[in-house]
C-alpha positions, 0 to 999 in steps of 0.5 A: 503829767499823770495822764501822760504817765498813765498813757505811757504805762498803757503803751508799755503794757500793750507792748509787753502783751504783743510781745509775749504773745508773739513769743508765745506763738513762735514756740507754739510753731517750734513745738508743732514743727518738732511734733510733726517731725517726729510723727513722720517716719524716718527715711532710710538710706539705700543700705538700710532698705536693702537690709529691710528687703528693698534692693534698688538699682544705682542706676535705673535701667531702661525697659525695652519697649513690649507688646502685651495684653491686660485682663480687660483686653487693652494693649498693655506697653511701656507707656502704661508704666509712666506717670505711676509707681507699679509693682510687678508680680510674675506668677500664674493662675494655676499656682497653688500657693506662692501667687495667691499668697502674694496676691493677697499680701499685695492687697493688704500692702495697698490698703495700708497705703495713704494719699498720693502713695495709694493715688499713684501706685499700681499692682500688675501680675504678669503671667509666666504660663501664657498658654493657660492665662488667657485674657479671660482667665486672668479677668476671672482670677486677678480682680478676685484680690483687688479690682484695681490690680491688673493681670497681663498676658501675651506670647510667650516670647514677649512675656519671656523678654520682658521677665528677663529684662527685670531679672525674673526668670522662669521656666516650666517644671519638666516631666508633668502633664497638663496640670504642670507647674511653673518655677518663678521669681517671687520678688516684687519688681519696683518700677518708677514713674519714668518706666524704668526698672528701679529695684525689687522687694526680695522674699519673704514680704514683710508688710511693715518693712516694705510700707517704710522702704517703699515710702523712702524710696518714693522720698529719695526719688522726688530729692 
C-alpha cells in the first residue's frame, strides 16, 4: 500500500512539474513576443506619413515607357524599375549645393537601412542637364557618393517627359552663359516594385523621418 501511495505521489509530482514547466514556457513566449513587438517601429498611417514628409498617391501611377542610358553605358528603361524599390532624384553634376547635399543625404540614408530594405532599394539620379551630363560625366560624379548609385542621362525630351510623369519639373535658368544653372525639384520620388510612381519625399529631408516613413510604406505595400 505504501509503495502504491509513493508511486501516486511521484506521478503527481511529475505532473505538477510538467505543468509548471509548460506554464513557464508559455509565459516566456508571451513576454518575448511582447518585447519583440514593442521594439518594432510602429507602422504609420498614410496621414501620419504625409505629416512626416512622405506623400503617397492614393493609386500608384503607371510610368510610361522610356529609353534612357545609365552612367555605365547600359540602357535604362522601365524594366529597370521593376522588382525593387527605387528612390529617384532629379539633379545635375554642375549643381552647386542642393544636388551634392541630397546625394550625400541619400548615401547616409542607405547606410541606415538593414536587411532586405537595403538589398532591394536602388538610388537613381536622373540628370536635368543632359547637354553637359554625358555618360562619362555622370560616371565620374555619381559613384563618388555611393558606388551602388546609378546616374541616368539621355535625350532632353525623353528626360523631360520622364520627369513630368513624376511631377519633377525643371527648367534652365535664362540669361546665363555656359555656366548656367537649372531650377529643379529637390523632392525624392518613390517608385514601387511594380515600377509605378508611388509617391515622393518632400524637402526638407530628415533622416529619421524618412527611414520610418519608408519602412511604413513598404509594410503597407506588402499587406
